[in-house]
C-alpha positions in Angstrom: 81.3 127.3 90.4 81.9 124.2 92.7 80.7 120.8 92.3 78.2 121.4 95.1 76.6 124.1 93.1 76.2 122.3 89.9 73.9 123.6 87.0 71.4 121.8 85.1 71.9 122.2 81.4 68.9 123.7 79.7 69.0 120.7 77.2 68.0 118.4 80.0 65.7 120.8 81.9 62.9 118.1 81.7 61.4 116.2 84.3 61.3 112.5 83.1 58.2 110.3 83.7 56.1 113.4 84.2 57.5 114.0 87.6 56.6 117.1 89.4 59.6 119.2 90.9 59.0 118.1 94.4 59.3 114.4 93.5 63.0 114.9 92.6 65.7 114.8 95.3 68.5 117.3 95.0 71.2 118.5 97.3 69.9 119.7 100.6 70.5 123.0 102.0 72.5 121.8 105.0 73.2 124.2 107.9 75.1 122.7 111.0 73.6 123.3 114.4 76.4 121.6 116.2 79.8 122.4 114.4 80.6 118.8 114.4 79.7 115.7 112.2 76.3 114.3 113.2 73.6 112.3 111.8 72.0 115.2 109.9 75.4 116.0 108.3 75.9 112.3 107.5 72.4 112.2 105.7 73.1 115.4 103.9 76.2 114.2 102.3 76.3 113.7 98.5 77.3 110.2 97.6 79.5 109.8 94.6 78.8 106.9 92.3 80.8 105.7 89.5 83.0 107.9 87.4 84.1 107.5 83.6 86.4 109.5 81.4 86.0 110.4 77.6 88.3 108.6 75.3 90.2 111.9 74.5 90.7 112.4 78.4 89.0 115.8 78.5 85.8 115.2 80.0 84.5 113.2 83.0 81.0 111.7 83.8 79.9 110.8 87.3 76.8 110.3 89.5 75.9 111.9 92.8 73.0 110.7 94.9 71.3 112.6 97.7 68.9 111.2 100.4 65.7 112.6 101.5 65.0 111.2 104.9 61.4 112.3 105.2 60.6 110.6 101.8 62.8 107.7 102.8 64.5 107.4 99.7 67.5 108.6 97.7 68.3 109.6 94.1 71.3 109.7 91.9 71.7 112.3 89.0 74.6 112.6 86.4 77.1 115.2 86.0 79.7 116.1 83.3 82.9 118.3 83.8 86.0 119.4 81.8 88.8 117.8 83.5 91.0 120.9 83.0 88.3 122.9 85.0 88.5 121.5 88.4 85.6 121.9 90.8 83.2 122.8 88.0 80.4 120.5 86.6 77.1 120.6 84.9 74.1 118.4 86.2 72.6 116.8 83.1 69.8 114.9 84.3 66.8 115.8 86.6 64.7 112.8 87.2 62.8 111.1 89.9 64.7 107.7 89.6 68.3 107.2 89.6 70.6 106.9 86.5 73.4 104.4 87.1 76.2 102.8 85.2 76.8 105.7 82.9 79.6 105.7 80.5 80.7 107.8 77.5 80.2 106.2 74.1 80.7 107.6 70.5 83.9 109.2 71.5 82.3 111.2 74.1 79.4 112.5 72.1 76.9 110.3 73.9 76.3 108.7 77.1 74.9 105.1 77.9 73.3 104.4 81.3 70.9 102.3 83.1 67.4 103.8 84.0 64.0 102.4 85.2 61.4 103.8 83.0 57.7 103.8 83.2 57.4 100.1 83.7 59.8 100.2 86.6 62.3 97.9 85.1 65.9 99.0 84.4 67.0 99.1 80.9 69.9 100.3 78.8 69.4 104.0 77.7 71.3 106.5 75.6 71.5 110.4 75.4 73.6 113.0 74.2 76.4 114.2 76.4 74.5 117.3 77.4 71.6 115.1 78.6 69.3 115.7 75.6 67.5 113.2 73.3 67.1 110.3 75.9 66.2 107.1 74.3 65.7 103.6 75.6 67.4 100.8 73.8 66.8 97.6 75.5 63.6 95.8 76.6 65.0 92.5 78.3 62.0 91.0 80.2 63.5 91.0 83.5 65.5 94.3 83.0 69.3 95.1 82.6 71.7 95.1 85.4 74.9 96.2 83.4 76.2 96.4 80.1 79.4 96.6 78.1 80.0 97.9 74.7 82.4 96.2 72.3 85.6 98.2 71.0 84.1 98.7 67.7 80.7 99.7 69.1 78.8 97.2 66.9 77.8 94.9 69.7 76.8 95.4 73.4 76.9 92.8 76.3 73.7 93.2 78.7 73.4 91.5 82.1 70.0 90.3 82.5 68.3 87.9 84.8 66.8 84.4 83.9 64.6 82.1 85.9 66.4 79.7 88.1 64.1 77.9 90.7 60.9 76.4 90.0 57.8 77.6 91.8 54.9 75.7 93.5 52.8 76.8 90.4 55.3 75.0 88.0 55.0 71.7 90.0 51.2 71.9 90.4 49.7 74.3 87.9 46.3 74.3 89.8 48.1 76.2 92.6 49.4 79.4 90.9 49.0 81.4 94.2 50.8 78.9 96.4 53.8 80.7 98.1 55.7 77.6 99.4 59.3 77.5 98.1 60.0 73.9 97.2 63.9 73.4 97.7 65.9 70.3 97.0 69.4 71.7 97.3 71.9 74.3 98.8 72.3 77.9 97.9 68.5 78.5 97.9 69.1 81.8 99.3 72.1 84.3 99.2 73.0 87.4 101.2 69.5 89.1 101.1 67.5 87.2 98.6 65.9 83.9 97.6 67.6 82.8 94.7 64.8 82.5 92.1 66.6 84.1 89.3 70.3 84.2 88.2 72.3 86.7 85.8 73.3 85.9 82.3 75.2 87.7 79.7 73.2 88.5 76.5 75.0 89.8 73.3 73.1 92.2 70.9 74.1 93.9 67.6 74.3 97.6 67.9 73.8 99.9 64.8 74.1 103.1 66.8 70.5 103.7 67.4 68.9 100.1 68.0 69.8 96.7 69.3 68.9 93.4 67.4 69.6 89.9 67.6 69.7 89.8 71.3 71.1 86.3 72.4 71.6 84.6 75.8 75.2 83.2 75.3 74.7 80.8 78.2 71.2 79.7 77.4 70.2 76.6 79.3 73.1 76.9 81.8 72.1 77.0 85.3 75.1 79.2 86.3 75.5 82.8 87.2 77.7 85.2 85.0 78.5 87.6 86.7 78.7 85.9 90.0 76.3 87.0 92.8 76.0 88.9 94.9 78.5 91.4 94.0 79.6 90.7 90.5 79.3 93.3 87.7 80.7 94.4 84.3 84.2 94.1 85.7 83.4 90.3 85.2 83.6 90.8 81.4 86.1 91.8 78.7 85.6 92.0 75.0 88.5 90.9 72.9 90.2 93.7 71.0 88.7 92.5 67.6 85.3 92.6 69.1 84.9 88.9 68.2 84.9 87.4 71.4 83.8 88.0 75.1 85.6 86.8 78.3 83.3 86.3 81.1 83.6 85.1 84.8 81.5 82.2 86.0 81.7 79.5 88.8 79.8 76.8 86.9 78.6 74.8 89.8 75.2 74.4 91.5 73.7 73.4 94.8 76.0 71.7 97.3 79.0 72.1 95.0 78.4 75.8 94.5 78.0 76.3 98.2 81.4 74.7 99.0 83.6 76.2 96.4 85.2 79.5 95.2 86.5 78.1 92.0 85.4 80.4 89.2 87.0 80.5 85.8 87.4 82.8 82.7 85.6 81.6 79.7 86.1 82.9 76.2 83.0 83.0 74.1 83.3 83.1 70.4 80.6 85.1 68.7 81.1 83.5 65.3 80.5 79.8 66.1 79.0 80.1 69.8 81.8 78.0 71.3 83.1 78.6 74.7 86.6 77.8 76.0 87.7 77.7 79.7 91.0 79.9 80.0 91.8 79.0 83.6 91.1 75.3 83.8 93.0 74.0 86.8 93.2 77.2 88.6 91.2 76.4 91.7 90.3 79.6 93.4 88.4 82.8 92.4 89.5 84.1 88.9 87.8 87.4 88.4 88.2 91.0 86.6 89.7 90.0 83.2 91.3 92.9 81.2 93.2 92.8 78.0 96.5 94.7 77.5 96.3 97.6 75.1 97.8 95.7 72.3 95.6 92.7 72.9 98.5 90.2 73.4 97.9 89.7 76.9 94.8 88.9 79.2 95.2 89.8 82.8 93.0 89.2 85.6 92.8 88.9 89.5 93.3 85.3 91.0 93.2 83.5 94.1 94.9 80.3 94.6 93.0 78.1 96.9 89.5 76.8 96.4 87.1 77.6 99.4 89.2 80.5 100.6 87.3 83.6 99.7 90.0 85.9 101.3 93.0 84.4 99.8 95.7 86.8 98.5 94.6 88.3 95.1 97.2 88.1 92.6 97.5 89.7 89.2 97.8 87.0 86.5 98.7 87.5 82.8 98.3 85.0 80.1 100.0 85.4 76.7 97.0 84.7 74.1 99.3 83.3 71.5 100.8 80.7 73.7 98.6 80.4 76.7 101.5 80.8 79.2 100.4 82.1 82.6 102.5 84.2 85.0 101.8 85.6 88.4 103.0 89.2 88.2 102.8 89.7 92.0 104.6 86.6 93.1 106.8 88.7 95.1 104.2 91.2 96.2 103.1 90.1 99.9 99.8 91.9 99.8 96.4 91.3 98.2 95.4 93.4 95.0 92.1 95.2 95.1 91.8 96.6 91.6 94.3 97.1 88.5 94.3 98.8 85.1 96.8 98.9 82.3 98.8 101.9 81.3 97.7 103.0 77.8 101.2 102.3 76.6 101.2 98.9 77.9 104.5 99.2 79.8 103.0 99.3 83.2 100.0 98.4 85.4 98.4 100.5 87.9 97.0 98.7 91.0 95.7 99.5 94.4 96.3 97.3 97.5 96.0 97.7 101.2 99.3 98.3 102.9 100.1 99.4 106.4 96.6 100.6 107.1 95.9 102.7 104.0 95.2 101.9 100.4 97.6 103.6 98.0 97.9 103.4 94.2 101.0 101.5 92.9 102.6 101.0 89.6 104.3 97.8 88.4 106.7 97.8 85.3 105.3 95.0 83.1 108.8 93.7 82.2 110.8 94.0 85.4 107.9 93.6 87.9 109.3 96.6 89.8 106.6 98.2 92.0 106.6 101.9 92.8 104.3 104.1 94.8 102.1 106.4 92.6 100.3 108.2 95.4 99.6 107.3 99.1 99.0 109.4 102.3 96.4 108.8 105.0 93.7 108.0 102.5 92.0 105.0 100.8 92.4 105.4 96.9 90.4 103.5 94.5 89.2 103.7 90.9 91.9 103.7 88.3 91.2 105.3 85.0 94.5 106.3 83.1 94.7 109.5 81.2 97.6 109.2 78.8 100.7 107.5 80.3 101.2 110.0 83.1 97.8 110.6 84.6 94.9 109.0 86.4 91.4 110.0 87.4 90.8 108.3 90.7 88.8 108.7 94.1 89.8 108.9 97.6 88.3 109.0 100.9 89.4 108.9 104.5 87.8 108.4 108.0 86.8 112.1 108.0 85.8 112.7 104.4 83.8 110.8 101.9 84.8 110.3 98.2 85.8 112.8 95.9 87.3 112.6 92.5 91.0 113.6 91.9 93.4 113.8 89.0 96.8 112.4 89.8 99.8 113.4 87.4 102.8 111.3 87.7 106.4 112.0 87.0 110.0 111.5 88.3 109.2 113.7 91.3 106.2 113.6 93.6 102.7 113.1 92.0 100.7 116.3 91.4 97.1 116.0 92.9 94.3 118.0 91.6 90.9 117.8 93.2 88.3 117.5 90.5 85.1 117.6 92.6 84.3 119.1 96.2 80.8 117.6 96.5 80.6 118.0 100.2 82.9 120.8 100.7 80.2 123.2 102.0 79.1 120.6 104.7 82.6 120.0 106.0 83.7 123.7 105.9 81.1 124.0 108.9 82.4 121.3 110.9 85.4 120.7 113.1 87.0 117.4 112.4 88.2 114.8 114.7 91.9 114.1 115.2 93.2 110.7 114.0 96.6 109.2 115.5 98.5 106.0 114.4 99.7 103.9 117.3 101.9 100.8 117.2 100.5 98.5 119.9 102.5 95.6 121.2 100.7 92.3 121.0 100.7 89.3 123.4 102.9 87.3 120.8 105.5 90.1 120.5 104.4 91.8 117.3 103.5 95.4 116.5 99.8 96.4 115.6 98.7 99.5 113.9 95.9 100.9 115.8 93.9 104.1 114.9 92.9 106.3 117.7 90.2 108.8 116.8 89.8 111.8 119.3 86.4 113.8 119.4 86.5 117.2 117.8 87.8 120.0 120.2 89.6 117.3 122.0 90.9 118.5 125.5 93.5 116.1 127.0 93.0 117.5 130.4 89.4 116.0 130.4 88.1 112.6 130.7 86.3 110.9 127.9 84.5 107.5 127.3 86.0 105.3 124.6 84.6 102.7 122.3 86.6 99.6 120.8 85.7 99.1 117.2 85.8 95.4 116.0 86.2 95.0 112.3 84.0 92.4 110.3 85.0 90.3 107.4 86.9 88.8 109.0 89.4 89.7 106.5 88.4 93.4 105.8 90.8 96.3 106.0 90.7 98.7 108.9 92.2 101.6 106.7 91.2 105.1 106.1 87.7 103.8 105.0 84.5 105.9 105.0 81.4 104.1 105.9 77.8 105.4 106.3 77.2 102.9 109.1 80.6 102.5 110.9 81.6 105.9 110.6 84.6 107.0 113.0 83.9 110.6 112.3 80.4 110.4 113.6 81.2 108.2 116.5 84.2 110.4 117.8 81.8 113.5 117.2 79.5 112.0 119.5 82.0 112.5 122.3 83.9 109.3 122.1 87.6 108.2 121.8 87.6 105.5 119.2 90.1 102.6 119.2 90.4 100.7 116.1 92.9 98.0 115.9 94.3 96.3 112.7 94.1 93.1 114.5 95.2 89.7 113.0 93.2 88.8 110.0 92.9 92.3 108.2 94.7 92.8 104.8 97.7 95.3 104.5 100.2 93.8 106.8 101.4 90.8 104.7 99.9 87.3 104.1 100.9 85.8 107.4 99.2 88.5 109.4 96.1 88.2 107.4 95.8 84.4 107.2 96.5 83.9 111.0 92.8 84.3 111.8 91.6 81.5 109.7 90.7 78.6 112.0 91.5 80.7 114.9 88.3 82.9 115.5 88.6 82.9 119.3 92.2 83.1 119.4 95.0 85.7 118.7 92.8 88.5 117.2 90.7 88.5 120.5 94.0 88.9 122.4 94.8 91.8 119.9 91.7 93.6 120.6 92.3 93.4 124.4 95.9 94.5 124.0 94.7 97.7 122.1 92.4 98.4 124.8 94.9 97.9 127.7 97.3 100.0 125.6 94.9 102.8 125.2 94.1 102.9 128.8 97.8 103.0 129.7 99.0 105.5 127.1 95.8 107.9 126.8 95.4 109.4 130.1 92.1 111.0 129.0 90.5 107.8 128.7 88.0 106.9 131.6 88.8 103.3 132.3 85.4 102.8 133.7 83.6 104.0 130.6 84.8 102.0 127.7 82.4 100.4 125.3 82.8 97.6 122.5 81.1 97.4 119.2 81.1 95.7 115.7 79.0 93.9 112.8 79.3 90.6 111.3 82.6 89.1 112.5 82.8 92.3 114.6 79.6 91.3 116.1 80.9 87.7 116.7 83.9 89.5 118.4 81.5 91.6 120.6 79.5 88.6 121.6 82.7 86.8 122.5 84.3 89.7 124.4 80.9 90.0 126.4 82.1 86.8 128.1 85.8 87.2 128.2 86.6 90.8 128.9 87.6 90.7 132.6 85.5 93.9 133.3 87.3 96.0 130.6 84.0 97.1 129.1 80.9 98.9 130.4 78.6 98.4 127.4 78.4 96.3 124.1 76.6 96.9 120.9 76.5 94.1 118.3 75.0 94.3 114.9 74.3 91.2 112.4 76.7 89.1 114.7 77.5 85.3 115.0 76.4 84.3 118.4 76.4 80.5 118.1 78.9 79.2 115.5 77.4 75.7 115.4 74.0 77.3 114.4 75.9 79.6 112.0 77.6 76.8 110.2 74.4 75.2 109.1 72.4 78.4 108.7 74.5 80.5 106.4 74.5 80.1 102.6 78.3 80.4 101.5 79.4 77.1 103.1 83.0 77.7 101.8 83.2 80.6 104.2 82.4 78.5 107.2 84.3 75.6 106.1 87.6 77.6 105.7 87.5 80.0 108.5 86.0 77.7 111.2 88.1 74.9 110.1 85.3 72.5 109.2 82.0 71.0 110.4 81.3 70.7 113.9 80.6 67.0 113.5 84.1 66.3 112.5 85.3 65.1 116.0 88.8 64.4 114.9 89.2 67.8 113.4 91.1 69.7 116.1 90.9 73.2 114.3 87.0 72.9 113.9 86.5 71.6 117.5 88.6 74.5 118.9 86.4 77.0 117.0 83.1 75.6 118.1 84.0 74.9 121.7 84.9 78.6 121.9 81.5 79.8 120.3 80.3 83.1 122.0 77.1 81.5 123.2 79.1 79.2 125.5 80.3 82.1 127.5 76.9 83.5 128.3 77.4 82.5 132.1 80.1 85.1 132.3 78.1 87.9 130.8 77.7 90.8 133.3 77.5 94.0 131.1 74.7 95.7 129.2 74.4 94.6 125.6 72.4 96.1 122.6 71.5 93.7 119.8 70.7 94.8 116.2 69.9 92.6 113.1 67.9 92.5 109.8 65.5 89.9 109.0 66.6 89.7 105.3 70.2 88.9 106.4 70.8 85.4 105.0 74.5 85.5 105.6 73.9 85.7 109.3 70.4 85.0 110.3 68.4 87.2 112.6 68.0 84.3 114.8 71.6 84.7 115.9 70.8 88.1 117.2 67.5 87.1 119.0 69.2 84.2 120.6 71.8 86.7 122.1 69.2 89.0 123.3 67.1 86.3 124.8 70.2 85.0 126.5 71.0 88.4 127.9 67.4 89.0 129.3 67.3 85.5 130.7 70.4 86.2 132.6 69.1 89.5 134.0 71.5 91.7 132.1 70.2 95.0 130.8 69.6 94.7 127.0 67.8 96.2 124.1 67.4 94.9 120.7 66.3 96.4 117.3 65.2 94.0 114.4 64.7 95.4 111.0 62.2 93.3 109.1 62.9 94.9 105.8 66.8 95.1 106.0 69.6 92.7 105.0 73.4 92.5 106.5 73.4 96.4 106.1 70.9 99.0 107.0 70.0 100.8 103.7 66.8 102.6 103.9 67.2 106.2 105.1 65.0 106.3 108.0 66.2 103.1 109.2 69.8 104.4 108.9 68.8 107.4 111.1 67.0 105.2 113.6 70.0 102.9 113.9 72.5 105.8 114.4 70.3 107.3 117.1 69.8 103.9 118.9 73.5 103.5 118.7 74.3 106.7 120.5 71.4 106.6 123.0 72.8 103.3 124.0 76.3 104.2 124.6 75.3 107.6 126.0 73.3 105.7 128.6 76.0 103.5 129.8 79.2 105.4 129.1 78.4 109.1 129.8 78.1 110.4 133.1 
């Protein structure tokens, strides 16, 4: 039985919350009508969530979510499988709401997870490993966003929200229904929300069946733990004796918070309630604490410089007995994405972008020698050791979403076994695109890896339109990533040759390459984009030079807007999503001020700051007089990182200039497009726009 045909165990054949069968979203019966990857195939894909492995290494637990476009929602269910029986799994939940954050407890006999019950608030639940005997453990007032059991299973840390901002009713009790937000400092909004609540860690006693003595260990502190917007349980680590909890926090508020990335690791002592800063004086992001198997060392990811959110991520280690700290990756010129200890404590596994892909590496703890565990044209992520010679991990590529794999290490090449094939039945019906790696000469004499993705059934004797892809971030990898928005499989299958350069600023090519983009937004990386297009026109004879488009989101949207005024007729159409149009406005509109300060070089009013003045003098909005090419603008009104007004201004400028333009504004979306029908609409508009201007 494949994972796509997973069974529901009889023990859990109940519909929670009295749901009727047609309310539960399951795997669709997909049949391709085109033979290539299209929007229908994209929305039919099962999306793997987190994976966990039982302590004995024999079973794994994971979630898969499916989408119902008609109902405009998705739902995740849980599955359990024997690791020694690849491609077999049993579905153990059948509920109308998603289970998440599921892990094994009690040596694999039970499962803990988060679920929103009848009151709609997510809480901590437990059940048997076959899905039976579900029970809600917690009742936090504002729900539970994450949890972590202590090693001895007598305590649990719960992430719950606490009130942060005052309301109008707090100030004037006779106005309980007033909706005005009274604001007196920065960071009043973040990514996609008004900051009215912040997360705190709560610690509770656990006797195996109930929680008691629940305590907010940061009570009264106006600081986040974990840090928003992306922090989770990886921000916490129990001490091996279960008497202390290490947590990550940036203990700053307002303007200081908005300007700094200086987070620290704090050790909370359960016995006396004391807290100690373990990373005092380390000025950048310190995150992801983890103890060595013997408890003698604490390791974590650390950035060096305050205010630089894309600084090199190093693996730091501290000897608990002495407090001595050491950078394990001093001689590793790449940023680390994730790491875990090998069970014997003699090595660490870590993932890191390198040369356009994300392999898994191993580092000898004593010698610091780094070796490759597994690589290939994939991005590998998730590191769960099984014994000292195995890993449960996930991988994806530009043409396949995540699946779970077992990697067995040894003196020879690693043995790789697929443990799931969630979407095998979908991709078996499709002809994939062809991906090539090209080394493009840049204008400053370097070589740039550029991905060229050809349409399925590509015929080199024919002429094809092409699209240049501009990456966001700006320090985000152009690797073998799989995206449900910027999906190269889908774009190429629409009949386009995709050009995806690893331009200056992306990780995976050394610190110098990644850092060059800071304070040089309109500089070398833009020349890299133009070099990639010129190379493709010269080397790939099937590209029609008159039918090349350009697209990107966020910083990629900035790139699209900038290139619209500086492309010398290279492009025939543009499509920008959530892009920066006016850097002066962006500097004051965004929320994470450290980002603008570092990458733009400073404030626009700093007239003696040459780097900042160079950035703002080359803002895309200053080149609108040179716009001469059709442009589509996309933005979400809940995008507080780059406000929708940026997109509206770009659209208005195009229309006032008499340039063909369209715009879609999503009033209920943020920096991303998440609702299923909005996602389908976006993909249809994307295809319609480029088909209109690039296809004969």
